[in-house]
N, C-alpha and C positions, 0 to 999 in steps of 0.2 A: 899508565904512560911510563915508558921506559926511558931512563936517562941515556942519552946518546953522547959519546965522547968524541964524535967526529964532527966535521963541519955540518952546517945546516943542510947543505945540498946532499952530502953523503947520507945523513940521517934520513932525509926525505926519500932518496933512492932506495935505501934499505927498507923503509916502510912500504914503498910502492911495489916492491918486488913480488909479493905474494897476492897482490890485489888484482881484481878482474880488469880486463882491457878497458872497460868503460870508465873505471875509476882512474886509470892511467891517463886516458884521453882528457877527462875533466881536469885533472891536475896539470896536464900540459897546457891547456887553454888558459887556466889561471896563471901559470908561469909566464906564458908569452903575452897575454892580454891584460893581466891584472884582475881585480875584483869583478865579479859578475853575480847577477841574481840567478836563481834556478832556471827561469825562463830564458834568460840570455845564454846560459850554458847549453840549454836544449837546442836553441836556434843555432848557436856556433858549432856544436858538435854533430848536429843532425840526429841526435839520439832522442828517443821518446822521453817525455818528462818523467815517467815512472822509473826509467833506467837511470836518468840523471839523479833522481831522488835517492835511488839505491846507492849509486856511486858516491854521492856526497855523504851519505850515512857511513859507508865504509871508510871514506877519507877522514871523517870526524873521529871514528873509532880509532884509527891509526895516528891520530893527532897530526894530520898533514894539512888540514884546512881549519880555518877559524871562520865563524859566522858572526855577523853583527846586524842589527836592525837598520834597514835603509832609512836615510834621513828624509828622503822624498816620499816614501810610503811605508809607514810603520808596520804594515801587514807583511811586507817582504823582508827577506834576509839577503844579505850580500855576503858572498863567500870569497875568501882569499886564502892563499897559502899561508901556513903558520909562519909568523915572523915577517911577512911581506909588508904589512901595514907599518911596522916599526921601521923597516928599511926605507920605505918610500917617504916616511915622515922625516927621515934624516936628510933627504936630498932637497 
C-alpha cells in the first residue's frame, strides 16, 4: 500500500487508472450506491459473477475497496470504497 498525499478521491482515481474497465465499473457503483455484496454488484453492473470477483480482487489489491462480513449473513462479504464507511458514520 502506497501512501498518497492527495485527497482520498484523487488517490482513488490514481489507483483506478490502470485497472480494467470491470473494476472501474464496480468502483463507480460502490461510489454512487454505497456498500454492496458481490451478488448485488453483479446484478447492478450486469457483469458475470466471476468478472465481479476478479474486479473486487483487483480493487482490494489497489486498496480501493474494503470488505466486511455481512451482519445479516456471515457467509457474505459487503464491499465499500475505502474510507466510505468512516465518512458515512460521520453523517
